[in-house]
N, C-alpha and C positions, 0 to 999 in steps of 0.2 A: 315659609312665612318669608311677608311680603320683604320687597325693597326699605319701605320706610322704617318699619319696625330692625331689619339686619342694620340702615344707616345709626339710628339713634342709638342700638344697644353700642354699637361701634365709638360713634362718638362717644359716648356715656366711659366706652373702656377707655379711649383715647383722652380721655382729660382724666381719671385715672393713672395712667401710667405718668402723664407729663404734671402730678399734683406727687405723687410717690417720690420725684428723685430729689423734690429740695427738702419733702420732710425729711428722706434719710440723712442727706447731708449736715442738714440741722443738726440732727439726730448724732450723728458722726462726722463734730467737728476735728480737724486735725490740731493735734497737740502733743507736742514731744517734750518731755521730762527727762530729767537724770537722775538717776541714782547712783545713790554711794555703798559700799558696802562696805562694812568692819573685817573681810577676809579677804586672804589671795585666791587667786584664779586656782593655786593649786589642791585645794580641799573644793573641789567638786562639788561635793553634798551639799554642802550650807551654803557657799559660794553661790551653789549652783541655784537655791532658792531663789533666788533674784529672777535667773535666764528665766525660769519656769512664767514666774508672773512675767515679764517682758515679752515673753512669747505668746501668753493666752492673749493678756489682750490686744495686742498688736492682730493676732489670727479673728478676736474676735469683730473687729473693730475693720479690716480688710485694710489694716499697714495705717490707721487715722491717727490712733490711739498708741504713739510710740514712747517706750521708758528705756533707755540707756543706759545702759550698766558699765558701772564702773569699779575696777578692785580697790581694795582698800591702797590708799601710797597713791595713786591716780590725781584725786582731788584733795582728797584731805585722808592723814591717818586715818588707821583701822577706830583709833578710841576718839576722833572728832567727830563719827556720820552722824549722830543725833546733832550738833551743832549746829553741821554744815544746814542739816533740814528747815531747824528750829530759823536759824537767818538766811533761808533764801538763796542759796550756795546753791544748793539744789531742791530739785523740790521732793527729795525721796532718799531715804537710809534704809538700807536690810540691815542690823543689827541685834545686840542683844540688851535689853535694856539695864539691866546691872552694869555692864562696863559707868554708866551714872551715879550709880547710888550715890558718890560722892557732894551732888547738888544735894539731893534729898531722897535717904532712904529706902523714898519711893518707889523711889524707879525702878528696884529691885524686884519688886513684890510682881510685876509682869511678866520679869521672866522667872528666877526660881530663888526660893529662899533654902535655909537648911533644916532640913525634918522636914520639908513642906507636902506638894503632892509629886507623884509621879506623870508620865506623860498622859496616860488615860485621864488621870485625875486630873489635870490641869485641864486638858482640853473641853474637858466637861463641864467643868466650873466656870471656862470663859466663855464658851459657848450659848451652856445652859441656864449656871449659876450667877449671870451677869456679873462678871469679869471683866468683860468688854468693855463693858461702861462703866464699869467700874474704877477705869485703870482709864478711861480716855475724861473721865471727867477732870483726873490728874492731868493725864497728857495737856488738855485744852490749857494750862492756865504753864503750859513750857511749848506755847505755841503749834502744837505736832498735831494731827490725828496717828493714832497706832492699831495697828490690825497684826493676829499672830500670822505668823510666816513662817514656820519649820519648828520642828521641836528633835533632838537627838535620841530619845528615849534615856533613861536614870545613865548617868556620865561613868566613867572610872574615876578612882580618887587619884592618880596619878604619878607620877615615876618619883624614884626618889636612888641616891648616891647608894645609900644605907639603907638601910632594914630596919623599921618604924616600929620598933614592938610593943614601948610602951609611953604612956602621955610623957614621961621624963625624955624620952627622946625628938620630942616634940622643940623644946626648948632652943630658942636659939637658932632655929632652922630658917633659911631665906626662901622663901614658897611663892612660885607664878601662882596665885589663884584669885579668879573671877570673885567679881559682887564684895556685895559686903560679908561674905562664909570670912573673908581674911578677918575682920574685926570679931568675927567668934575666937577663931583660930589665935589672935592675939592670946585673949584670954587666958590660953595653954601655953602662952611664951613663944609662937610661933613667929615671924615676919614675913607678913605677904607684900610681895610686889604685883605691881599691875605692868604687864609686859601684854602687848598686843600680840597675834598669832606670828607673823612671820618675825616677831626677833624674841623668841623662846628660847629657840634649838642655840644661837650665839652665846646667848646667856647662861642657857644650861653645860654648855663643852666650857666655855672661861671661868664656869664656876661663879661667877655670878650671882647663880641661887644655887640652894640645893637640891632643889624638885619643883614637881610643874604639874598643874592639871591642864586637860584640856579637852577634850572631848571621850573619844573612844576609841579601840582599836582599828579601825577602817584610817580614821584623819592621824591619828597620831602616828600608826606607820608612817605614813607619806612622811610628817615632819620628823621619823626617825630620831625620838627621844632614846629608845632602847639601847644606840646605840655608846650615849654616854652615861645613861641612869637606868642600870638593871630592873629596878625594883620596879615592879608595877600592883598597886594598889587598886584593891576597890571595898566598900563603893565609895559613889562620890557624893556621900550622905549632904553636900550643900546644893546638889544639881540633880535632884530627885528625876524630872519633867522639865529641863529647862527649856521655855518658848523663846525663837529666835523671832523679831518684829519687825511687820514692814513701818515706817515711818513717814508719813508725808504731813510738808511743812500745810500747816489749818487752811492759812488763806489760802495756799493753792488748792486742797480737795475741794473746799470748800466752793470754789469757784468752776469746779466741773458739772458738769451737764450730769444730773441722778443718772442717768445709764451708763454713765463713766463711774460713780462711787459704785455702783451694784454692782460691776465689771471687776470694780477693785477687789470689793470684799468678795466675790465668787473666788475670784485667781488668787488669793492670798490662803483663802480657805484650801484650795487647791494644794501649793504651794506646803501647807500646813501640813497636811498629808503625805503628799508624796517624800517630803525629808522622812518622817519617821518610818515610811513604808523603806524606803532606802535606805537609810541606819541598818534598822530591822536586817534588811537580806546581807548588808555586807561585811555587819561587823564578827559575826559568826566567823568565816571563811580569814578574816585580817586578825585574829586573836590567835587561830592554829599557826599563823606565819609567824608571829609575834613570840613566840614561847619560841616554835621550830631555828629562830632566828637571838634567841639568848634572852628572851623577858623572862625573868621572874614574878609568876603570880603569888600575891601574898593577898591575905583579908584585912581591914582591918579589927584589933582587936577587939572583944567586947567590951574591954574597960577603957580604949580611947572615945569608940562611939558611943558610950552614954555618957563620958567626959565632957564632947563633945556635944551632945543633947542637953545637955544641962548651962553649957555656957550660951548656946543658942538661946535658951530660954529666958536666959536673965540678962541678954540685950533685947530679944522682947519686949518684956518687961520694958523697960526701958526707953525703947522706941515709944510703946504704945502712952508710957505716962507724957510725952514730951513733944510726941506728933500726931495730931491728931488724922491728917492725909493717911501716914501709916496706917493708926489703927483703922480707919472705916475699910480701908482692904483687907489688912492683915484677919482682922473679927471674922470679915466673910471666908477667907480662907481657911480658918482653921475651923468653922461649922462643918465645913462642906468634907474636912480632910476629916473628920471623926467618922462622918457616915461612909466616905468611900472607902477607910478600910475596912471598917465593918462588915464591908457588903465583898471588897476583893477577896477577902479571908475565908468565906463562904465556899463558892465551889470555883469561882478562879486558881486562889491558891491554892487547894488539894487538888484539884486537878492536871496543873503546872507539876506540885511536885511529885503525884506517880508520874508522870512523862518525863520528868528529873530522873527518876531514879531510875527507870528503863532506860534511858540512854547511859545511864553510868555503868547500867549490867550490860551494855552492847547489844539490848533486845530493841533496837530501833533502827 
């Protein structure tokens, strides 16, 4: 290589290096957001979903995109998280959309409603059945952009001071129950209560409520419900696959560079998967621990489940007739629900059933 050729190439290389720095800086500007969670720090699995998102976006941008995570109560209460994001008090929140069903029942469809989809079905519908797009059509009217940010898997049916054997036993019972599942339970005589996670134990201990549902063994053990309400029922038919969401102030999200928007979508999906994996790993040990400490496992009777299913369908019929936003999303979920459970009962159900029999026989 002659000297002139070498100098020419070196100059070009130097120019490229000079251009790269401002281009990179433009692609990753300094952005600092605040995110308020609906959950206390003690619930490391569900609260931790927001920390996963924060860590990923920071690492991917060399620290230029920072999302500061605040627990419930540090900025606003757990049940005001979405309101704070919509009002731009914070740029983001990590919450469950059914907390806000009182504004419009359509909110609940993004998270979980009675007798809908399990976690795998919910994720399939959201990511490949247009669920994210449908829900965000509605969220745009609320000033928000929502992305799935976690799932607990099918939840437990909750803790009660006394046994619940019949539909009659539900009448007059005061129960903390999330979402508009409480509206279904009202038809069976139950009195639903909306209480944030950190306030449940004191209410149960004082007798302000007679029962509560929360999540499942791992989180429930941390909150200590077994100490004051020993009867632990399953399944939580109102939460077959509840999605936790990241919600972003729409103006703030729309103002991000496209690369940052893409990064948020990727990090949210990673946090979504990670949370379910954590629960699937941690719940088995926690369930054994709870039983060892006095929790008494009980299934809801077929009579109760059927009565609840019937009541839920009555509520849905009323919603469909009166709320076009609800109907549009619910029609999509229902159409996929039929297909999902057709497939689930073929290979998956039979394999799992066989393996469960082996587990019960001590062969695993």
